[in-house]
C-alpha positions in Angstrom: -3.5 71.3 -36.6 -5.4 72.8 -39.5 -8.1 75.4 -38.6 -10.3 77.9 -40.3 -11.0 81.3 -38.7 -13.7 83.7 -39.9 -13.1 87.3 -40.7 -14.1 88.7 -37.3 -11.7 86.4 -35.5 -8.9 87.4 -37.9 -9.6 91.1 -37.4 -9.8 90.7 -33.6 -6.5 88.8 -33.6 -4.7 91.2 -35.8 -5.8 94.4 -34.1 -6.3 93.3 -30.4 -5.2 90.7 -27.9 -7.1 87.9 -26.3 -7.9 84.4 -27.7 -8.0 85.5 -31.4 -4.5 87.0 -31.1 -3.3 83.8 -29.3 -4.6 81.7 -32.3 -2.5 83.9 -34.7 0.6 83.6 -32.5 0.2 79.9 -32.5 0.0 80.1 -36.3 3.1 82.2 -36.4 4.8 79.6 -34.2 3.6 76.8 -36.6 1.5 75.2 -33.9 -1.6 75.9 -36.0 -2.2 75.9 -39.8 -4.8 78.6 -40.6 -6.4 78.0 -44.1 -7.6 80.9 -46.3 -8.7 81.3 -49.9 -9.0 84.3 -52.3 -12.5 85.2 -51.1 -11.8 85.1 -47.4 -8.6 87.1 -47.9 -10.5 89.7 -50.0 -13.2 90.0 -47.3 -10.6 90.5 -44.6 -8.7 93.1 -46.8 -12.0 95.0 -47.3 -12.8 95.0 -43.6 -9.3 96.0 -42.5 -9.3 98.9 -44.9 -12.6 100.2 -43.4 -12.4 103.7 -41.9 -13.6 102.1 -38.6 -10.2 100.5 -38.1 -7.9 103.4 -39.3 -7.6 104.8 -35.8 -6.7 101.4 -34.4 -4.1 100.8 -37.1 -2.6 104.2 -36.3 -2.4 103.3 -32.6 -0.5 100.1 -33.6 1.7 102.1 -35.9 0.9 100.0 -38.9 -1.1 100.1 -42.1 -3.8 97.9 -43.6 -1.4 96.7 -46.2 1.2 95.8 -43.6 -1.4 94.0 -41.5 -2.6 92.0 -44.5 1.0 91.1 -45.4 1.5 89.8 -41.9 -1.7 87.8 -42.1 -0.8 86.3 -45.5 2.5 85.1 -43.9 0.5 83.3 -41.2 -1.9 81.3 -43.4 -1.9 78.5 -45.9 -3.5 79.8 -49.1 -5.7 77.2 -50.8 -8.0 77.3 -53.9 -11.5 78.5 -53.5 -13.7 75.6 -52.4 -15.5 73.8 -55.2 -18.8 73.4 -53.5 -20.2 76.0 -51.1 -23.2 74.9 -49.0 -26.2 77.0 -48.2 -26.3 76.1 -44.5 -25.9 79.6 -43.0 -28.8 81.9 -44.0 -28.1 84.9 -41.7 -24.8 85.7 -43.5 -24.5 83.6 -46.7 -20.9 84.6 -47.1 -20.0 82.6 -44.0 -20.8 79.4 -45.9 -17.4 79.7 -47.5 -15.8 79.0 -44.1 -17.7 75.8 -43.8 -16.7 74.7 -47.3 -13.1 75.8 -46.8 -12.9 73.7 -43.6 -14.5 70.7 -45.2 -12.4 70.7 -48.3 -9.2 71.4 -46.4 -9.8 68.8 -43.7 -9.7 71.3 -40.9 -10.0 70.2 -37.3 -11.9 73.4 -36.2 -13.9 76.3 -37.5 -13.5 79.3 -35.2 -15.9 82.1 -35.2 -17.5 84.7 -32.9 -20.7 84.8 -35.0 -23.6 83.2 -33.1 -25.2 82.0 -36.3 -22.0 80.1 -37.3 -21.2 78.8 -33.8 -24.7 77.7 -32.9 -24.9 74.6 -35.1 -21.8 73.3 -33.2 -20.4 71.4 -36.1 -20.3 71.0 -39.9 -19.4 67.7 -41.6 -18.0 66.5 -38.3 -15.8 69.6 -37.9 -16.4 71.3 -34.6 -17.4 75.0 -34.7 -16.3 76.9 -31.7 -15.6 80.4 -30.4 -12.0 81.7 -30.0 -12.1 81.0 -26.2 -13.4 77.5 -26.7 -10.7 76.9 -29.4 -8.0 77.9 -27.0 -9.3 75.4 -24.5 -9.7 72.6 -27.1 -6.2 73.1 -28.5 -4.6 73.2 -25.1 -6.3 69.9 -24.2 -5.0 68.3 -27.4 -1.4 69.4 -26.9 -1.2 68.4 -23.2 
């Protein structure tokens, strides 16, 4: 099942447990196919390298580069979407996740951002929180 996760879900999954981490484990186990492109990877790299996360990376005995390498091995890297909508005004960068999902034929867009989740769908692709994604995926694989 092909999915798109936004940056906060990726960070949470890489550095903590819970539903975001479960999504990454399913990707590792090839149950899920997480799609990313140059811009989404660059944003994740920028966020992971923030001083805010240096203590957490130390606790995990890893580095930002090792964390990014691990993530790159989990995802399917695709070209930057050709057309990016202007549907999300609160954080215009998030529009790339909509485009990525649409052009990659993703089944779900997963985010913790209210402004991204609130519309509920984009181009018939369901937008859900990580917890909702876990529930949806478990139901589909029953």
